[in-house]
N, CA and C atoms as a LAMMPS dump frame, in Angstrom:
ITEM: TIMESTEP
0
ITEM: NUMBER OF ATOMS
501
ITEM: BOX BOUNDS ff ff ff
-5.0000000000000000e+02 5.0000000000000000e+02
-5.0000000000000000e+02 5.0000000000000000e+02
-5.0000000000000000e+02 5.0000000000000000e+02
ITEM: ATOMS id mol type element x y z
1 1 1 N -212.108 -346.195 339.878
2 1 2 C -211.085 -347.227 339.889
3 1 3 C -209.787 -346.68 340.485
4 2 1 N -209.472 -345.42 340.134
5 2 2 C -208.251 -344.815 340.626
6 2 3 C -208.315 -344.642 342.141
7 3 1 N -209.483 -344.263 342.669
8 3 2 C -209.647 -344.11 344.115
9 3 3 C -209.496 -345.448 344.818
10 4 1 N -210.043 -346.478 344.25
11 4 2 C -209.941 -347.813 344.842
12 4 3 C -208.479 -348.264 344.874
13 5 1 N -207.741 -347.987 343.825
14 5 2 C -206.316 -348.335 343.791
15 5 3 C -205.546 -347.555 344.843
16 6 1 N -205.851 -346.269 344.977
17 6 2 C -205.198 -345.455 345.996
18 6 3 C -205.529 -345.957 347.39
19 7 1 N -206.775 -346.361 347.595
20 7 2 C -207.19 -346.883 348.895
21 7 3 C -206.388 -348.147 349.234
22 8 1 N -206.305 -349.073 348.302
23 8 2 C -205.568 -350.31 348.554
24 8 3 C -204.073 -350.051 348.729
25 9 1 N -203.531 -349.132 347.96
26 9 2 C -202.125 -348.778 348.096
27 9 3 C -201.871 -348.156 349.465
28 10 1 N -202.759 -347.286 349.905
29 10 2 C -202.63 -346.667 351.23
30 10 3 C -202.732 -347.714 352.33
31 11 1 N -203.689 -348.623 352.181
32 11 2 C -203.858 -349.682 353.179
33 11 3 C -202.619 -350.574 353.23
34 12 1 N -202.064 -350.891 352.091
35 12 2 C -200.861 -351.712 352.033
36 12 3 C -199.683 -351 352.694
37 13 1 N -199.539 -349.705 352.434
38 13 2 C -198.474 -348.915 353.041
39 13 3 C -198.642 -348.848 354.559
40 14 1 N -199.859 -348.636 355.015
41 14 2 C -200.147 -348.6 356.446
42 14 3 C -199.819 -349.939 357.09
43 15 1 N -200.173 -351.026 356.451
44 15 2 C -199.859 -352.359 356.964
45 15 3 C -198.346 -352.574 357.033
46 16 1 N -197.638 -352.158 356.019
47 16 2 C -196.178 -352.314 356.005
48 16 3 C -195.535 -351.496 357.111
49 17 1 N -195.981 -350.278 357.307
50 17 2 C -195.409 -349.439 358.359
51 17 3 C -195.72 -349.979 359.753
52 18 1 N -196.909 -350.51 359.931
53 18 2 C -197.257 -351.022 361.258
54 18 3 C -196.474 -352.286 361.596
55 19 1 N -195.977 -352.991 360.612
56 19 2 C -195.198 -354.199 360.884
57 19 3 C -193.776 -353.881 361.307
58 20 1 N -193.366 -352.614 361.242
59 20 2 C -192.014 -352.232 361.635
60 20 3 C -191.866 -352.093 363.129
61 21 1 N -192.922 -352.161 363.874
62 21 2 C -192.857 -352.012 365.327
63 21 3 C -192.336 -353.257 365.994
64 22 1 N -192.391 -353.243 367.298
65 22 2 C -191.897 -354.364 368.096
66 22 3 C -192.828 -355.555 367.966
67 23 1 N -192.262 -356.711 367.758
68 23 2 C -193.048 -357.929 367.645
69 23 3 C -193.47 -358.391 369.023
70 24 1 N -194.662 -359.01 369.142
71 24 2 C -195.073 -359.516 370.434
72 24 3 C -194.049 -360.505 370.971
73 25 1 N -193.636 -360.313 372.225
74 25 2 C -192.643 -361.197 372.828
75 25 3 C -191.235 -360.885 372.376
76 26 1 N -191.078 -359.965 371.429
77 26 2 C -189.757 -359.61 370.937
78 26 3 C -189.216 -358.418 371.696
79 27 1 N -188.086 -357.939 371.261
80 27 2 C -187.453 -356.842 371.966
81 27 3 C -187.42 -355.591 371.1
82 28 1 N -187.32 -354.474 371.772
83 28 2 C -187.103 -353.227 371.067
84 28 3 C -185.648 -353.213 370.604
85 29 1 N -185.316 -352.26 369.78
86 29 2 C -183.932 -352.148 369.328
87 29 3 C -183.028 -351.937 370.536
88 30 1 N -181.894 -352.601 370.527
89 30 2 C -180.982 -352.48 371.659
90 30 3 C -180.127 -351.232 371.525
91 31 1 N -179.605 -350.829 372.656
92 31 2 C -178.718 -349.675 372.697
93 31 3 C -177.443 -349.981 371.921
94 32 1 N -176.787 -348.939 371.44
95 32 2 C -175.492 -349.095 370.787
96 32 3 C -174.485 -349.528 371.857
97 33 1 N -174.004 -350.74 371.761
98 33 2 C -173.155 -351.314 372.808
99 33 3 C -171.802 -350.622 372.907
100 34 1 N -171.256 -350.157 371.812
101 34 2 C -169.977 -349.449 371.883
102 34 3 C -170.125 -348.152 372.68
103 35 1 N -171.183 -347.402 372.403
104 35 2 C -171.422 -346.152 373.132
105 35 3 C -171.782 -346.416 374.593
106 36 1 N -172.594 -347.442 374.827
107 36 2 C -172.958 -347.798 376.199
108 36 3 C -171.716 -348.184 376.99
109 37 1 N -170.853 -348.966 376.379
110 37 2 C -169.627 -349.396 377.044
111 37 3 C -168.765 -348.195 377.436
112 38 1 N -168.572 -347.261 376.52
113 38 2 C -167.779 -346.062 376.809
114 38 3 C -168.399 -345.26 377.952
115 39 1 N -169.704 -345.136 377.935
116 39 2 C -170.406 -344.38 378.975
117 39 3 C -170.238 -345.039 380.332
118 40 1 N -170.404 -346.348 380.385
119 40 2 C -170.292 -347.055 381.664
120 40 3 C -168.865 -347.008 382.198
121 41 1 N -167.884 -347.216 381.336
122 41 2 C -166.49 -347.2 381.783
123 41 3 C -166.068 -345.811 382.254
124 42 1 N -166.588 -344.766 381.629
125 42 2 C -166.235 -343.403 382.018
126 42 3 C -166.765 -343.054 383.411
127 43 1 N -167.782 -343.769 383.862
128 43 2 C -168.375 -343.477 385.165
129 43 3 C -167.474 -343.881 386.335
130 44 1 N -166.522 -344.765 386.092
131 44 2 C -165.56 -345.173 387.131
132 44 3 C -164.169 -345.061 386.527
133 45 1 N -163.476 -343.952 386.79
134 45 2 C -162.16 -343.72 386.166
135 45 3 C -161.139 -344.826 386.424
136 46 1 N -161.283 -345.596 387.497
137 46 2 C -160.32 -346.673 387.756
138 46 3 C -160.444 -347.789 386.718
139 47 1 N -161.571 -347.85 386.036
140 47 2 C -161.766 -348.889 385.017
141 47 3 C -160.964 -348.627 383.743
142 48 1 N -160.558 -347.415 383.535
143 48 2 C -159.851 -347.073 382.3
144 48 3 C -158.477 -347.723 382.209
145 49 1 N -157.926 -348.125 383.336
146 49 2 C -156.592 -348.709 383.339
147 49 3 C -156.668 -350.218 383.101
148 50 1 N -155.901 -350.688 382.154
149 50 2 C -155.737 -352.131 381.93
150 50 3 C -157.049 -352.87 381.678
151 51 1 N -157.913 -352.281 380.884
152 51 2 C -159.198 -352.897 380.56
153 51 3 C -159.217 -353.279 379.085
154 52 1 N -159.69 -354.469 378.805
155 52 2 C -159.949 -354.902 377.438
156 52 3 C -161.458 -354.908 377.256
157 53 1 N -161.921 -354.406 376.146
158 53 2 C -163.354 -354.312 375.902
159 53 3 C -163.719 -354.961 374.579
160 54 1 N -164.823 -355.684 374.597
161 54 2 C -165.36 -356.287 373.385
162 54 3 C -166.872 -356.1 373.381
163 55 1 N -167.447 -356.175 372.204
164 55 2 C -168.897 -356.157 372.063
165 55 3 C -169.293 -357.258 371.083
166 56 1 N -170.572 -357.442 370.943
167 56 2 C -171.085 -358.461 370.041
168 56 3 C -170.851 -358.156 368.58
169 57 1 N -170.244 -357.024 368.271
170 57 2 C -169.988 -356.672 366.883
171 57 3 C -168.674 -357.248 366.356
172 58 1 N -167.88 -357.901 367.207
173 58 2 C -166.609 -358.475 366.751
174 58 3 C -166.854 -359.766 365.968
175 59 1 N -165.876 -360.147 365.164
176 59 2 C -166.028 -361.319 364.308
177 59 3 C -166.272 -362.609 365.084
178 60 1 N -165.597 -362.79 366.189
179 60 2 C -165.662 -364.037 366.956
180 60 3 C -166.581 -363.89 368.172
181 61 1 N -167.667 -363.14 368.019
182 61 2 C -168.519 -362.773 369.151
183 61 3 C -169.083 -363.982 369.898
184 62 1 N -169.571 -364.976 369.203
185 62 2 C -170.179 -366.131 369.88
186 62 3 C -169.153 -366.855 370.745
187 63 1 N -167.947 -367.016 370.238
188 63 2 C -166.9 -367.683 371.011
189 63 3 C -166.51 -366.838 372.225
190 64 1 N -166.314 -365.554 372.029
191 64 2 C -165.937 -364.669 373.129
192 64 3 C -167.043 -364.574 374.178
193 65 1 N -168.282 -364.618 373.732
194 65 2 C -169.417 -364.567 374.656
195 65 3 C -169.404 -365.76 375.604
196 66 1 N -168.928 -366.894 375.137
197 66 2 C -168.916 -368.103 375.971
198 66 3 C -168.013 -367.951 377.191
199 67 1 N -167.059 -367.025 377.183
200 67 2 C -166.261 -366.733 378.371
201 67 3 C -167.144 -366.145 379.47
202 68 1 N -168.102 -365.34 379.072
203 68 2 C -168.949 -364.596 379.994
204 68 3 C -170.178 -365.369 380.444
205 69 1 N -170.769 -366.117 379.547
206 69 2 C -172.095 -366.675 379.813
207 69 3 C -172.284 -368.015 379.104
208 70 1 N -173.081 -368.869 379.751
209 70 2 C -173.458 -370.13 379.118
210 70 3 C -174.856 -370.041 378.48
211 71 1 N -175.4 -368.836 378.409
212 71 2 C -176.674 -368.621 377.734
213 71 3 C -176.509 -368.964 376.26
214 72 1 N -177.443 -369.72 375.676
215 72 2 C -177.318 -370 374.233
216 72 3 C -177.224 -368.697 373.445
217 73 1 N -176.223 -368.612 372.586
218 73 2 C -175.952 -367.355 371.891
219 73 3 C -177.084 -366.952 370.956
220 74 1 N -177.909 -367.891 370.535
221 74 2 C -179.021 -367.518 369.658
222 74 3 C -180.103 -366.722 370.393
223 75 1 N -180.003 -366.622 371.722
224 75 2 C -180.932 -365.792 372.498
225 75 3 C -180.399 -364.372 372.698
226 76 1 N -179.187 -364.12 372.253
227 76 2 C -178.507 -362.854 372.508
228 76 3 C -178.648 -361.919 371.314
229 77 1 N -179.122 -360.715 371.591
230 77 2 C -179.175 -359.672 370.559
231 77 3 C -177.802 -359.018 370.416
232 78 1 N -177.177 -358.727 371.564
233 78 2 C -175.861 -358.102 371.573
234 78 3 C -175.318 -358.183 372.998
235 79 1 N -174.049 -357.869 373.166
236 79 2 C -173.46 -357.866 374.5
237 79 3 C -172.242 -356.968 374.513
238 80 1 N -171.834 -356.644 375.723
239 80 2 C -170.568 -355.961 375.913
240 80 3 C -169.874 -356.585 377.109
241 81 1 N -168.572 -356.581 377.059
242 81 2 C -167.76 -357.099 378.152
243 81 3 C -166.487 -356.285 378.226
244 82 1 N -166.21 -355.763 379.416
245 82 2 C -164.947 -355.088 379.701
246 82 3 C -164.351 -355.791 380.903
247 83 1 N -163.08 -356.182 380.796
248 83 2 C -162.46 -356.938 381.875
249 83 3 C -161.004 -356.533 382.022
250 84 1 N -160.477 -356.732 383.219
251 84 2 C -159.097 -356.368 383.514
252 84 3 C -158.132 -357.338 382.845
253 85 1 N -157.04 -356.791 382.37
254 85 2 C -155.985 -357.617 381.778
255 85 3 C -154.78 -357.712 382.69
256 86 1 N -154.897 -357.212 383.902
257 86 2 C -153.756 -357.197 384.833
258 86 3 C -154.042 -357.95 386.131
259 87 1 N -154.883 -358.951 386.086
260 87 2 C -155.121 -359.784 387.252
261 87 3 C -156.107 -359.233 388.262
262 88 1 N -156.747 -358.132 387.945
263 88 2 C -157.78 -357.588 388.835
264 88 3 C -159.127 -358.205 388.465
265 89 1 N -160.066 -358.093 389.368
266 89 2 C -161.378 -358.703 389.162
267 89 3 C -162.327 -357.831 388.351
268 90 1 N -161.935 -356.629 388.02
269 90 2 C -162.827 -355.679 387.352
270 90 3 C -163.498 -356.282 386.124
271 91 1 N -164.815 -356.169 386.092
272 91 2 C -165.606 -356.574 384.926
273 91 3 C -166.868 -355.737 384.862
274 92 1 N -167.212 -355.331 383.666
275 92 2 C -168.482 -354.691 383.374
276 92 3 C -169.038 -355.44 382.181
277 93 1 N -170.245 -355.974 382.326
278 93 2 C -170.834 -356.744 381.24
279 93 3 C -172.323 -356.448 381.131
280 94 1 N -172.805 -356.428 379.909
281 94 2 C -174.229 -356.255 379.638
282 94 3 C -174.61 -357.254 378.564
283 95 1 N -175.656 -358.012 378.83
284 95 2 C -176.218 -358.926 377.832
285 95 3 C -177.589 -358.392 377.452
286 96 1 N -177.786 -358.122 376.167
287 96 2 C -179.092 -357.727 375.652
288 96 3 C -179.695 -358.954 374.982
289 97 1 N -180.803 -359.448 375.521
290 97 2 C -181.437 -360.629 374.953
291 97 3 C -182.459 -360.225 373.892
292 98 1 N -182.703 -361.121 372.961
293 98 2 C -183.677 -360.858 371.899
294 98 3 C -185.087 -360.807 372.463
295 99 1 N -185.383 -361.725 373.38
296 99 2 C -186.71 -361.819 373.968
297 99 3 C -186.607 -361.443 375.448
298 100 1 N -187.29 -360.39 375.893
299 100 2 C -187.204 -359.977 377.292
300 100 3 C -187.536 -361.091 378.293
301 101 1 N -188.255 -362.112 377.859
302 101 2 C -188.565 -363.233 378.752
303 101 3 C -187.309 -364.023 379.12
304 102 1 N -186.224 -363.848 378.372
305 102 2 C -184.97 -364.567 378.633
306 102 3 C -184.008 -363.794 379.523
307 103 1 N -184.392 -362.601 379.979
308 103 2 C -183.463 -361.779 380.749
309 103 3 C -183.118 -362.426 382.093
310 104 1 N -184.048 -363.134 382.708
311 104 2 C -183.754 -363.834 383.967
312 104 3 C -182.721 -364.93 383.761
313 105 1 N -182.844 -365.65 382.665
314 105 2 C -181.868 -366.694 382.334
315 105 3 C -180.491 -366.077 382.094
316 106 1 N -180.469 -364.917 381.452
317 106 2 C -179.196 -364.219 381.22
318 106 3 C -178.575 -363.796 382.551
319 107 1 N -179.38 -363.27 383.459
320 107 2 C -178.871 -362.863 384.78
321 107 3 C -178.339 -364.07 385.548
322 108 1 N -179.035 -365.188 385.475
323 108 2 C -178.554 -366.404 386.155
324 108 3 C -177.227 -366.874 385.563
325 109 1 N -177.053 -366.716 384.261
326 109 2 C -175.78 -367.109 383.647
327 109 3 C -174.656 -366.205 384.158
328 110 1 N -174.96 -364.943 384.397
329 110 2 C -173.956 -364.037 384.967
330 110 3 C -173.618 -364.425 386.402
331 111 1 N -174.592 -364.908 387.15
332 111 2 C -174.329 -365.381 388.52
333 111 3 C -173.382 -366.589 388.509
334 112 1 N -173.592 -367.495 387.554
335 112 2 C -172.687 -368.64 387.434
336 112 3 C -171.282 -368.172 387.051
337 113 1 N -171.201 -367.189 386.194
338 113 2 C -169.91 -366.626 385.812
339 113 3 C -169.205 -366.042 387.037
340 114 1 N -169.935 -365.325 387.863
341 114 2 C -169.355 -364.737 389.079
342 114 3 C -168.87 -365.847 390.012
343 115 1 N -169.631 -366.912 390.143
344 115 2 C -169.203 -368.038 390.992
345 115 3 C -167.875 -368.617 390.498
346 116 1 N -167.713 -368.745 389.19
347 116 2 C -166.453 -369.244 388.622
348 116 3 C -165.309 -368.277 388.897
349 117 1 N -165.593 -366.989 388.772
350 117 2 C -164.564 -365.977 389.046
351 117 3 C -164.149 -366.014 390.525
352 118 1 N -165.113 -366.217 391.427
353 118 2 C -164.786 -366.312 392.858
354 118 3 C -163.812 -367.453 393.11
355 119 1 N -164.104 -368.609 392.542
356 119 2 C -163.228 -369.77 392.721
357 119 3 C -161.825 -369.483 392.184
358 120 1 N -161.753 -368.864 391.03
359 120 2 C -160.466 -368.547 390.423
360 120 3 C -159.663 -367.6 391.312
361 121 1 N -160.271 -366.531 391.756
362 121 2 C -159.551 -365.547 392.562
363 121 3 C -159.255 -366.049 393.973
364 122 1 N -160.045 -366.954 394.497
365 122 2 C -159.739 -367.519 395.815
366 122 3 C -158.42 -368.276 395.774
367 123 1 N -158.065 -368.811 394.623
368 123 2 C -156.83 -369.566 394.486
369 123 3 C -155.603 -368.672 394.351
370 124 1 N -155.712 -367.565 393.611
371 124 2 C -154.493 -366.796 393.388
372 124 3 C -154.59 -365.319 393.751
373 125 1 N -155.752 -364.841 394.157
374 125 2 C -155.872 -363.427 394.513
375 125 3 C -156.976 -363.18 395.509
376 126 1 N -156.764 -363.579 396.783
377 126 2 C -157.82 -363.439 397.777
378 126 3 C -158.389 -362.022 397.895
379 127 1 N -157.564 -361.003 397.731
380 127 2 C -158.072 -359.629 397.806
381 127 3 C -159.069 -359.366 396.673
382 128 1 N -158.777 -359.902 395.488
383 128 2 C -159.693 -359.744 394.356
384 128 3 C -160.941 -360.604 394.538
385 129 1 N -160.798 -361.745 395.199
386 129 2 C -161.967 -362.595 395.478
387 129 3 C -162.974 -361.837 396.327
388 130 1 N -162.474 -361.048 397.268
389 130 2 C -163.363 -360.244 398.115
390 130 3 C -164.115 -359.217 397.27
391 131 1 N -163.466 -358.691 396.235
392 131 2 C -164.139 -357.747 395.337
393 131 3 C -165.213 -358.458 394.512
394 132 1 N -164.915 -359.692 394.09
395 132 2 C -165.897 -360.45 393.313
396 132 3 C -167.13 -360.742 394.174
397 133 1 N -166.916 -360.958 395.465
398 133 2 C -168.038 -361.19 396.388
399 133 3 C -169.037 -360.037 396.344
400 134 1 N -168.565 -358.836 396.028
401 134 2 C -169.413 -357.646 396.003
402 134 3 C -170.026 -357.39 394.627
403 135 1 N -169.902 -358.341 393.72
404 135 2 C -170.445 -358.173 392.366
405 135 3 C -171.927 -357.829 392.433
406 136 1 N -172.324 -356.966 391.53
407 136 2 C -173.735 -356.586 391.434
408 136 3 C -174.275 -357.083 390.1
409 137 1 N -175.395 -357.797 390.17
410 137 2 C -176.072 -358.279 388.965
411 137 3 C -177.508 -357.787 389.044
412 138 1 N -177.967 -357.169 387.967
413 138 2 C -179.343 -356.678 387.939
414 138 3 C -179.864 -356.729 386.507
415 139 1 N -181.16 -356.568 386.375
416 139 2 C -181.785 -356.555 385.058
417 139 3 C -182.613 -355.29 384.893
418 140 1 N -182.714 -354.882 383.662
419 140 2 C -183.602 -353.784 383.289
420 140 3 C -184.046 -354.041 381.859
421 141 1 N -185.349 -354.112 381.675
422 141 2 C -185.913 -354.386 380.355
423 141 3 C -185.294 -355.67 379.79
424 142 1 N -184.629 -355.605 378.66
425 142 2 C -184.054 -356.793 378.022
426 142 3 C -182.574 -356.973 378.36
427 143 1 N -182.085 -356.255 379.361
428 143 2 C -180.664 -356.245 379.689
429 143 3 C -180.387 -356.923 381.028
430 144 1 N -179.365 -357.77 381.036
431 144 2 C -178.809 -358.327 382.273
432 144 3 C -177.424 -357.726 382.408
433 145 1 N -177.119 -357.207 383.606
434 145 2 C -175.901 -356.426 383.802
435 145 3 C -175.083 -356.992 384.955
436 146 1 N -173.773 -357.043 384.77
437 146 2 C -172.819 -357.455 385.797
438 146 3 C -171.841 -356.318 386.028
439 147 1 N -171.639 -355.962 387.305
440 147 2 C -170.678 -354.935 387.671
441 147 3 C -169.763 -355.455 388.765
442 148 1 N -168.476 -355.492 388.481
443 148 2 C -167.443 -355.75 389.488
444 148 3 C -166.455 -354.608 389.308
445 149 1 N -166.609 -353.588 390.122
446 149 2 C -165.756 -352.405 390.003
447 149 3 C -165.84 -351.598 391.295
448 150 1 N -164.932 -350.644 391.414
449 150 2 C -164.856 -349.855 392.635
450 150 3 C -166.06 -348.944 392.838
451 151 1 N -166.612 -348.425 391.77
452 151 2 C -167.722 -347.486 391.898
453 151 3 C -168.94 -347.998 391.129
454 152 1 N -169.439 -349.159 391.525
455 152 2 C -170.576 -349.741 390.81
456 152 3 C -171.833 -348.868 390.867
457 153 1 N -172.098 -348.109 391.949
458 153 2 C -173.286 -347.239 391.89
459 153 3 C -173.225 -346.219 390.741
460 154 1 N -172.048 -345.64 390.502
461 154 2 C -171.916 -344.669 389.414
462 154 3 C -172.048 -345.35 388.05
463 155 1 N -171.495 -346.54 387.916
464 155 2 C -171.569 -347.265 386.643
465 155 3 C -173.013 -347.698 386.38
466 156 1 N -173.718 -348.127 387.426
467 156 2 C -175.129 -348.499 387.283
468 156 3 C -175.959 -347.282 386.866
469 157 1 N -175.708 -346.151 387.482
470 157 2 C -176.429 -344.928 387.124
471 157 3 C -176.139 -344.539 385.677
472 158 1 N -174.896 -344.667 385.249
473 158 2 C -174.544 -344.36 383.86
474 158 3 C -175.309 -345.268 382.9
475 159 1 N -175.418 -346.553 383.248
476 159 2 C -176.187 -347.502 382.432
477 159 3 C -177.647 -347.069 382.352
478 160 1 N -178.249 -346.811 383.499
479 160 2 C -179.668 -346.452 383.544
480 160 3 C -179.946 -345.137 382.817
481 161 1 N -179.047 -344.175 382.933
482 161 2 C -179.238 -342.886 382.264
483 161 3 C -179.022 -342.981 380.755
484 162 1 N -178.216 -343.924 380.329
485 162 2 C -177.934 -344.086 378.896
486 162 3 C -179.159 -344.636 378.156
487 163 1 N -179.879 -345.554 378.762
488 163 2 C -180.962 -346.234 378.065
489 163 3 C -182.038 -345.298 377.529
490 164 1 N -182.561 -344.37 378.309
491 164 2 C -183.591 -343.493 377.736
492 164 3 C -183.069 -342.676 376.552
493 165 1 N -181.804 -342.287 376.597
494 165 2 C -181.217 -341.523 375.503
495 165 3 C -181.081 -342.373 374.253
496 166 1 N -180.912 -343.685 374.44
497 166 2 C -180.708 -344.585 373.3
498 166 3 C -182.025 -344.959 372.632
499 167 1 N -183.113 -344.806 373.329
500 167 2 C -184.403 -345.263 372.772
501 167 3 C -185.05 -344.243 371.877
């Protein structure tokens, strides 16, 4: 009887542990957005000046996210946004979606955001509008990324190098 109880207890424990993995269609744990943000911003020293940064960990995250994306917030696991506070076009943003199948929708929402930024800067900052034209949007795994900065290749590399370390 004792062996049978141990067998069932072991089986129950094994079942519980196996349920801790990634759910089908779900996402793996996302990177720490605060650390990712610091890493990405450090890759382009010009971004350190006059930048405001937020992540999905702030109290008003859903409202602040609506500035960046029209993606329904219930599809978002976390996000980061760094933007210029001095009238420059600089922006670094990452959206981590809960379901990797939604990453294309997240990237499209970033494209719409860039289109809005282009219109805004065409009215009052043509030089910055030209920078927005060079915006880079890409996806990797469950992440949609927007880069508007002077050294986007370095910031992209910092993003890509951070992910394996975070997993």
